[in-house]
N, C-alpha and C positions, 0 to 999 in steps of 0.2 A: 504494500500500500504506500502510495506517495501522497503527501499532504501539501496544501497551499502553505505559503511562507509563514503566515501568522494566523492560524485558525482561531475562531472564537472559542472562548474558554467557559466551561460550566463547572460548577461544583458537583452537579449530578446530572447525568443524562438517563432518562427512563425510556426504555424501548417497549413500545406497545401502548395502545390507547384503551386499555381495559381497566377494571376496577382495582387491580393491584397497583399499577403505576399511579392511578388517580389518588388512591388512598395514601401511598407513600409520599407523594409530592405534597399533598395537602397537609398531612401531619407535619412534615418537615418545615413547610412554610409557616405554619402556626407556631411551631417551636422556635424557629429562627428565620424570620422574614428576610434576613440578609442573604440567605443562600440563593445562588443563581441556579435555577433548575430549567432544563429543557426536556420536553416530551416529544417523541417521534412516533407517528402512527402511519403505517403503509397504506391504509385505506383512506377514502375521502371523508369518513366519519369515524367518531370514536364509538366504543362499546358495540361493535358489530360482530364480534366472535363469541367467546364463551360468556361474556357479560350481557349480551343481548337477551332480552326478556324471554323469548321463545327458545333460546338455546340452552336453557337450564331449567330446573324444576321450580325455581322460585321459592324453595323451602328455606326458611330461616333455620338452618341446621342446629338443633339444640339437643339432639339424641333423644327427644321425646318419643319419636315414633320409628326411628330407623333401627331395625332389629340387628343389622350387621355390626352395630357399635357395642352390642352386648352379647358376645359369644358365650356358649355354654362349654365349660371345661370338661375334660375327660371324667372328672369326679362328679359331674352333674351340677357344679356351682356356676352361677352366672357372674361373669367378669364385667363389672360396670365402670372400670377405670377409664376406658376410652370415652364412655358416655359423659362422665364428669368433665373430662378434658374438653370435649366438643362443646358442651354446655357453657363452660367458662369462656371459651374462645368467642362464641357468638355474643355472649353478654358484653364483651369488650366492644364489639361492633355497635351494639345498641347504645352503649355509653357514649361512644364517639358521635354517633348520629344525633343523639339527644343534645349533646353539647353544641353541635353545629346549628341546631334549630334555635337553641337559647341565644346563640350569638347572632341570630338572624342571617345566617349564611345558607343553610339548607332549608328549603321551604316546601310547603304542600305535602305534608306527611302522607296524605291519602293517595298521592301519586306513586309512592314507593313502598309503603308498608301497611298491612292490614292484619287485624287480629283474626286468626284462622285456627281453630282447634286442630291439634295434631293427634292422630289415632294410630295405634297398631292394631291390626285385625287379623285373626288367624282362624282356621277351621281344622277339625281333626283332633282327636284325643291327645296325641303326642304334642302337637303344637300348642294346644290349650294349656297343657301342663307346663310347657316351656314359658309361655307368656305369663302364667301365674307366678312362676319362680322369678321371672324377670321383674314383675311388678313388686313382689315382696322384697327383692334386693334393692330396687331403685327407690321405693317409697320410704325406705329407712334413711336415705340421704336427704338432707334439707333441700337440696336443689330440686328434688323430684317429689317432695312431700305432697304436692297438690295433685299427683297422678291418681286417677280413678281406674278401677278394674271392674269388669262385669262380664258374666256369662248369661245374663238375662236378656232374652230377645227383645223385650219391650224397651229396655234401656238402650240397647244397640240401635233399635229403630228410631229412638229419639236422637241419638248421636249422628247417625248417617242413614236417613230414611231411604235414599236411592239404592243403597247397597242391600238393605234389608227387605226391599220390596219383592213380593212373590216368593218369600222363603218360609211361608207358614207351614208347609209340609216337610221342610228339611229336617231330617233327624240327626244329621252329623253335628256334633258339638262345635260351638264356636265361642270365641271370647274376644274382648277388645280392651284397650286402655285409652284413656282420654287425658290430654293436657290442654286446658283452656288457654294456657300462656303462649301457645304456638302462634307463629306469624307466617304470613305470605309476603315475599319481598320481590320487588322489581329492581334487580341489581343494575339493569341497563339505565334506568332513570337516575339512580343514585350516581352512577358513573358519569353520566352526562352533566348532572348538576355539579359534581366535583370539578370537572374540567372547566365549566363556566365560572365557578368561584375562582379557580386558579388564574384564568385568563383575565377576568374583570376586576378581581379584588387584589390579586397578588402579582399582576404583570408577569405571569409565567406563560411562555409561549407553548402552544400545543400545535406542532407542525404536522398537519395532515398531508397525505400523499407523499410521505417521506419514508423510504425503506432503508433500514440499517443493513448495510452489506457486510461490514467487517469491523472488528475491534482489535486494535493492536497496542501493545505496551509502547509508550513513548516517553522515555526518560522517567520522570516521577509520576506520570499520569497515563491516561489512555487516549489514543487517537481513534476517533470513530468516523468511519467512512459511510456516508449516507447518499442515497440517490433521490433527488427530487423527481418523482415520476411524472409530474405535470410538465415540467420544463426539460426533462430528460438530461439533467446535469448532475454531476457528483459534487458533494460538499464534504468538508472535513471539519471536525470539531474536537477540541481537547476537553477532557473531563477528569476530575479527580476521582469521581466515583461513577460507576455504570450499574444500573439495575435492569436486568432483562426480564420483563414481565409480559412476554409476548404469547402466552398460552402455548399452543402447539408449536409456534415458531421459535420458542426459547431454545430448544435442544439444538436445532441446526445452527443457530447463531453461536451458542455456547461452544459448540465443537470447533469453531474457528478461533476461539480465544486461547491464547498460549498460557494455560494454567494446568498443573498436574491434576487438580481435583476433578476435572471433567472426564477423566479416563474411565472407561468401563460403562458409562451411561448410554443407554439406548432408549428407544421409545416404540410403543405399539399403539397405532391409531385405531380408535373405535368411534364410529359415528352414532348419533342418537336420533331416534324418531319417536313421535307421539301420535296417538289418536286424539284428535281435537273434536269436541262436540260442536255441531252446527245448529242444534235445536235449542232455542232459548227456554222452552218449557222444561227440558231435561236439566239444563244448566242450573236453573234456579232451585232445583230439588236437592242440591248438594252444596254444603258450605263447610268444607273440612279438607284436610290432607290425610288420607288414609293409606298407610303403608302396610304391606303384608310381608310374607317371608319368601325369600328367593328360593328357587328350586334347587335340588341337589346338583352338585358339580357346576353351579353357575356362579359367576363373579358377583361381588357385592353391588356393582353398578346395575345389576339386572333386577334388583328388588322392585316388584310391581307396586304402583301406587296410583290412586285416583285423586287428582288434585284440583282444588279450586284455585283459580288464578285471577289476578286483577291486572290487566294490561291496557294501557292507553285509556283508562277510565272505564273499561268494560270488564264485566265478570266473565271469565272463561272456565272451561272444564276440560281437563286432558287426562289421558291414561297412558301409562308406559312405565319405563322406557322400553323401546324395542331397539336392538342393536343392528347397526349396519356396518359394512366394512368397505373402506377404500384406502388407498395408500397416501391420501393427503394428511398432513399434520394440522391444517387449518381448513375451515369451511371454504374460504377463498384462497386455498393453497394450491399446490401442484401435485399431480399424481406421481411425480418422481421423488417426493419428500422422503418416503420410507427408504427407498433404495439409496438415496444420497446420504442418509443418516448412518448407514452401515460403514463402520471404520475398522481398521485393524485392531484397535484397542477394545472395541465392544463386541466383536464377533463371538468370543466365548460367552459373554453375557446374553447375547441374543439367542444363541443356540441353546444354552442352558435353560433360559426362560421358556423357549418354545417347547423343549422336550418335557419340562415339568408342568406345562400348562396345556396339555393336549385336550382336556375337557373344554377349555376356553375356545379352542379352535372348532371343536365339534359344536359348541353352543353358537358361535358366530355363523357357521354354515347353516345351522337350523334357522337362525334368525333371518339371515339374508334370503332364504328360500320361502319365507312365509308369504302367503297371499293376504289380501284384505280380510277375507273370511277367517283365515287362521288367526289373525290379530283380533278380530271381533270375538272369536271363541275365547281368547285369553281375557278380553274385556268382560265377557259374560260370566266369568268366575267372580267378578265384582258386581256387575249390573246385569242381572239375569235376563231382562227383556230388552237389552240394548239392540237397536235397529241399525243395520249396516248403513242405511242411507243417512242416518243422523251423525255419522262420524267420518272424518277425513284424516288422511295421514299427512303429518307435517314433519319435514326433516329439520332436526335441531342441529346443535353444534358438533364439532369434532373434539374428541378428547384424546390426549396422548398419555397412555399409562407409562409409568416409569419402569425401565428395566435397569437393574443394578447388578454389578458383579458380586458374586458370592463364592467363597472358597470351596464350599462343599458341592453346590449345584451348578457352578459356573456362572449362573445368573438367575435372578428372581424378578418376578413381575410384581410391582408394588401398586397399590391403589390409593395411596395418600399423596402428600406433597413433600418435596425436598427443597431446601434453599442451598444451592451449591455455591461455594464462594472460595476465593483465594485466601491465603493465610492472613493477609492484612485486611480483608473485608472490603477492598476497594472495588471489587466487582462481585456482584451477586446475581444469581439467576434462579428463578422459581420454576421448578419442574413438577409435573403431576396435575391431577384433576380434582381430587375430592378431599375434604368437603368444600374446597374452593372459596367462592366469593363470600360465604358466610363468615369465614375466619380471616378475611383480608386484614383487618386491623391487628389481630394477634400476630399474623405472619409478618406484617410490616414493623411491628415492635421489635421482632427478632432481627429484621434487616437493619433497623436503626442501631440496635446493640452491636451488630457486626461491623457496620460501615461508618457509623458516626458515634463511637463511644464517648468522644469528648463532649458531646451534647449532654450526656447523662452524668457528666461530672460538674456541670454548671447548675448551681442550686436554683436559680431563677427559671432556667429552662425545664428542670425537673418539676418545678411547681406548675408550670404551664402544662406539661404532659399529664400530670396528676389531675389537673382541673379538667382536661380533655377526656381522660380515660381514668377514672378514679381507681380502678383495680388493675391497672397495667402491670403492676409489680406486687400485687397482694394476693394471698391465698384466700379464696372465698370460704374454704372450710374452716379457717382459723379466724375469720372476721365475719361471722354469719349475720349478726345483727346489722352491722354497717352495710354489708352487701344487700340485705333485704331492703334497707332504706334507699340505697342507690338504685336498685332494680325497680322499686315502686315509683320512684321519681322519674326514671327514664321511660317507664311504660306510660306514665301520665303525659310526659312531653311528647312522646311518639303517638299518643292517642290510641294505644292498644291495651289500656288497662281495663 
């Protein structure tokens, strides 16, 4: 890479116009307004990939209903440690959003967040026993004390009437839990508002139609090569720090960066699809997010759920997800993405992950071959009288699951998120897909700790951060009374109390 003689200099360059870059940039500008930050997005609009409303489930992930966060151990005990972790992380996001509303920065709560009960629902004796044990374990924790459990059909009918419709003669046992604290979130709207705040209030440029091509070490900082796709010219910028938050585009770019920590990482792309209801009479019969249990030998991302959504001021209803497969890493990506991502250092990881995840391959083949009626049959396990003409298939976003090197297996397929960084934290990249947007604030706190530790040594800046996110560095289990007060206040500000 060659640069112009005196490239413009940034304290931080963020790659990608999604919720991760938006959250990091806004948090940093609030903590230290003097930081010079630039954001570069290759598309002509922000929030068009994973952050876009239809490209994710819109669930405010709190582990209220997601059964994959509470696995059953070999001894039969339910492990809720992951659930507590996810709950804590989403609460940080709500604290930050509430602060922005109080500061008159973030507006129109009803455009991006709605109170929507979260339910887990199962059928069959074995699954009912699992759900009961899960409820007993979780309800002992103060974070989940408000969880309700029921095997009574009339109660379930009150919770989600559309699902219980026409089940009078069903003899198979069923049960469900309810958390009224659940939320439905339009992450695309939040992302767009964040970038508007950055541009209008903090004079932070968001360069659209700018694709980051390469990142090279340049003396004490990084030289970033960028293509202005409208003018078809290349530009160069210096940056003390670079954050790669480009969703599926993060891995290919990270592979160009000269750091040891990138070695062994690969990616496996999976596309998402939803059945979306077209009938307003059906839509208004359901107001909840209802998650069930994934089938045997299927990945966590396959957990079926029937979701109320609020998008562009309109209530929607969708069911899924259904998996698709193509070799793109982004919805607006290239079919050569997967092939180009295979490097000498990650071939063992890729082969190991493939060999040890053959059921995933079989699952994807089955999913891709499904017809509309096949998908409708899956939906009818939730909505027994669902009519094919009332539902249409909508293609959602691309997700790139992490493949990491592993000494025993060669490589493993991960379904979480990783922050990959160099030793000094001057370059950070976010890989992975789940739970994603819900935990953006928590993940960006980790990035700030890695990349800007000096900010956390400044007493005034720490006070600002603590005002923004009261529990950014506090253990909720050790400060229960204070947490409940903060949670109640945030719910009131967000109007989801």
